[in-house]
C-alpha positions as CSV (number, residue, x, y, z in Angstrom):
1,X,46.0,34.8,-31.8
2,X,42.9,36.5,-33.3
3,X,41.1,33.2,-33.8
4,X,40.9,32.7,-30.0
5,X,38.2,35.3,-29.8
6,X,35.9,33.3,-32.1
7,X,33.8,31.9,-29.3
8,X,30.0,31.2,-29.2
9,X,27.6,33.7,-27.6
10,X,25.7,31.5,-25.2
11,X,22.4,33.3,-25.9
12,X,22.5,33.0,-29.7
13,X,25.3,30.5,-30.6
14,X,26.6,33.1,-33.0
15,X,30.3,33.9,-33.0
16,X,31.1,36.8,-30.6
17,X,33.8,38.1,-32.9
18,X,32.4,37.8,-36.5
19,X,28.7,37.3,-35.8
20,X,28.5,34.2,-38.0
21,X,27.0,30.9,-36.9
22,X,29.4,29.3,-34.5
23,X,31.6,27.3,-35.1
24,X,32.6,29.8,-37.8
25,X,35.5,29.0,-40.1
26,X,38.2,30.5,-37.8
27,X,36.7,28.7,-34.8
28,X,36.8,25.4,-36.7
29,X,40.4,25.9,-37.6
30,X,41.3,26.6,-34.0
31,X,39.4,23.6,-32.8
32,X,41.1,21.4,-35.3
33,X,44.5,22.7,-34.3
34,X,44.0,22.5,-30.6
35,X,42.0,19.2,-30.4
36,X,43.8,17.0,-33.0
37,X,42.3,13.7,-31.6
38,X,39.1,13.2,-33.6
39,X,37.3,11.4,-30.9
40,X,37.9,14.2,-28.4
41,X,36.9,16.8,-30.9
42,X,33.7,14.8,-31.6
43,X,32.9,14.6,-27.9
44,X,33.5,18.4,-27.5
45,X,31.3,19.2,-30.5
46,X,28.6,16.9,-29.3
47,X,28.6,18.7,-26.0
48,X,28.4,22.0,-27.9
49,X,25.4,20.7,-29.9
50,X,23.6,19.7,-26.7
51,X,24.1,23.2,-25.3
52,X,23.1,24.9,-28.5
53,X,20.0,22.8,-28.8
54,X,18.5,24.6,-25.8
55,X,19.2,28.0,-27.5
56,X,18.4,27.0,-31.1
57,X,15.1,25.5,-30.4
58,X,13.8,26.0,-34.0
59,X,16.8,24.3,-35.6
60,X,16.1,20.8,-37.0
61,X,18.3,17.9,-35.9
62,X,19.7,17.9,-39.4
63,X,20.8,21.5,-39.1
64,X,22.4,20.9,-35.8
65,X,24.2,17.9,-37.1
66,X,25.6,19.8,-40.1
67,X,26.6,22.7,-38.0
68,X,28.3,21.0,-35.1
69,X,29.3,17.5,-36.2
70,X,29.6,16.9,-39.9
71,X,32.4,19.4,-40.6
72,X,35.1,17.8,-38.6
73,X,34.8,14.2,-39.9
């Protein structure tokens, strides 16, 4: 599956495959398909937000929320 390659670069949190901000659209589709339980998905994305916050130091809390948490609700 091509979407499997849409993973975050740990140094930039951009997608390794398409170069867009991760989670890109294909990554979001894959996450929704593989983690159908919304609570588990929220926990996963919160963990990603925490990791990304160390890399994306200039991003505001609002930006991080929009990018990692708001899309799956």
